[in-house]
C-alpha positions, -999 to 999 in steps of 0.1 A, spaced: -21 -253 -330 -27 -216 -326 -7 -190 -345 5 -175 -312 29 -204 -308 44 -198 -342 48 -161 -335 64 -168 -301 88 -193 -317 99 -168 -344 109 -142 -318 140 -162 -306 135 -198 -316 133 -210 -280 122 -246 -283 113 -248 -246 84 -224 -250 65 -243 -278 53 -278 -286 70 -303 -309 47 -316 -336 50 -345 -360 38 -329 -392 39 -362 -410 10 -372 -388 -8 -339 -392 -7 -344 -429 -14 -382 -432 -9 -384 -469 26 -371 -466 34 -396 -438 19 -424 -458 44 -419 -486 74 -405 -467 74 -428 -436 52 -458 -445 62 -461 -482 26 -470 -489 15 -444 -514 0 -453 -548 26 -464 -573 25 -431 -592 28 -409 -561 53 -431 -544 75 -432 -575 77 -394 -575 89 -392 -539 113 -421 -544 129 -403 -574 138 -373 -553 175 -367 -544 184 -378 -509 187 -341 -497 151 -334 -508 138 -365 -492 155 -355 -460 137 -321 -461 104 -340 -459 113 -367 -434 125 -340 -410 89 -328 -408 85 -354 -381 101 -331 -356 89 -295 -361 84 -268 -335 52 -247 -333 41 -264 -365 68 -246 -384 91 -264 -409 119 -246 -426 136 -256 -459 166 -236 -468 188 -235 -499 202 -212 -525 181 -202 -555 178 -228 -582 182 -258 -559 146 -271 -564 128 -258 -534 97 -248 -554 96 -282 -571 98 -298 -537 68 -278 -525 49 -291 -555 58 -326 -544 47 -318 -509 13 -306 -520 9 -337 -542 17 -360 -512 -6 -340 -489 -36 -343 -512 -30 -376 -530 -7 -395 -506 -35 -417 -493 -47 -426 -528 -54 -410 -562 -90 -420 -559 -93 -406 -524 -78 -371 -524 -77 -352 -491 -101 -322 -492 -73 -299 -481 -70 -262 -485 -35 -252 -494 -24 -216 -493 8 -210 -514 23 -176 -507 48 -160 -531 68 -128 -527 50 -97 -539 72 -93 -570 71 -129 -581 67 -133 -619 62 -95 -622 30 -94 -601 39 -60 -588 55 -46 -619 38 -18 -639 16 -29 -667 21 -66 -660 -6 -73 -634 -37 -89 -648 -69 -97 -631 -77 -134 -632 -111 -146 -645 -123 -158 -611 -117 -123 -596 -138 -109 -624 -164 -135 -617 -169 -125 -581 -162 -88 -585 -197 -80 -573 -186 -89 -538 -163 -59 -535 -192 -35 -534 -207 -47 -501 -172 -49 -486 -164 -13 -495 -198 -2 -482 -193 -20 -449 -159 -4 -445 -174 30 -450 -201 24 -424 -230 20 -449 -256 -7 -447 -257 -33 -475 -288 -41 -495 -304 -76 -492 -290 -85 -526 -255 -74 -516 -257 -93 -483 -268 -124 -501 -240 -121 -527 -214 -117 -499 -227 -147 -480 -225 -168 -512 -189 -158 -517 -181 -167 -481 -197 -201 -485 -176 -206 -517 -144 -200 -498 -155 -222 -469 -162 -251 -492 -132 -247 -514 -106 -274 -514 -74 -272 -535 -46 -248 -539 -49 -210 -536 -19 -190 -548 -14 -154 -536 13 -130 -525 22 -115 -491 0 -85 -499 -29 -107 -510 -29 -123 -476 -41 -90 -462 -76 -97 -477 -101 -98 -448 -122 -124 -466 -91 -146 -471 -80 -142 -435 -114 -149 -419 -129 -176 -442 -102 -197 -459 -86 -214 -428 -60 -234 -449 -47 -268 -437 -13 -262 -452 5 -229 -457 36 -227 -478 56 -195 -479 79 -197 -509 111 -176 -507 106 -162 -472 141 -148 -473 126 -118 -491 101 -112 -463 104 -88 -434 87 -90 -400 61 -66 -413 51 -89 -441 52 -121 -421 36 -113 -387 1 -105 -400 1 -137 -420 11 -157 -389 -15 -139 -368 -45 -147 -390 -41 -184 -399 -39 -216 -378 -30 -244 -403 -19 -279 -395 15 -271 -409 36 -241 -420 63 -248 -445 87 -219 -451 114 -219 -478 142 -195 -485 179 -189 -489 193 -188 -453 223 -168 -464 203 -141 -481 203 -106 -465 169 -91 -467 181 -55 -465 208 -32 -451 204 1 -434 224 30 -447 230 52 -416 244 81 -437 213 81 -460 190 72 -431 172 47 -453 172 11 -462 190 -1 -493 182 -30 -516 190 -65 -504 224 -79 -514 
């Protein structure tokens, strides 16, 4: 289950060095709908309406190596929608009235929807709500002792993250948060559009989380970047 297997597998995709895992059993709600066809009418109907190729992407989760499952396809083929369906099945696949208390971490590329563009980034209300937690973190990083009040606030934030169940959306850069890495421990991690990721932006994510399942999407024909030897620099992906 450890992330070390995932990292080892990503080096050369040697299946002999890692374990094969049935992710449909690791995520029982998904298996209940995809394999047993026993989901609630509403949820089962959503899966049944998927095109055959999309269904196959989920049924093939029964044979995954190192808990990694890859879904490839060009932009615009519905990979993000399929991930929405996957989350729905994982949480509500065993019944609308009995949702699984899963933590789902959904990771987008850093520039998704202009997150990294100038003057377009906005702080979300929840970040403002817990902004007082940043002070003890900064003080601890600088080697200063926190006050009793700051320590209590920090512990409260940690408890909030531990007890959280639902979907947390962030970017590759957002996964560098020490609080997120140490306290969230998601059950399912989805990396959307990993074709825009490099080893630098993926390894530290793999190193800090041990989910039941990794689901990674992207365009398998997409070149992340090219190296211009004359300019001795990387150029934009093509």
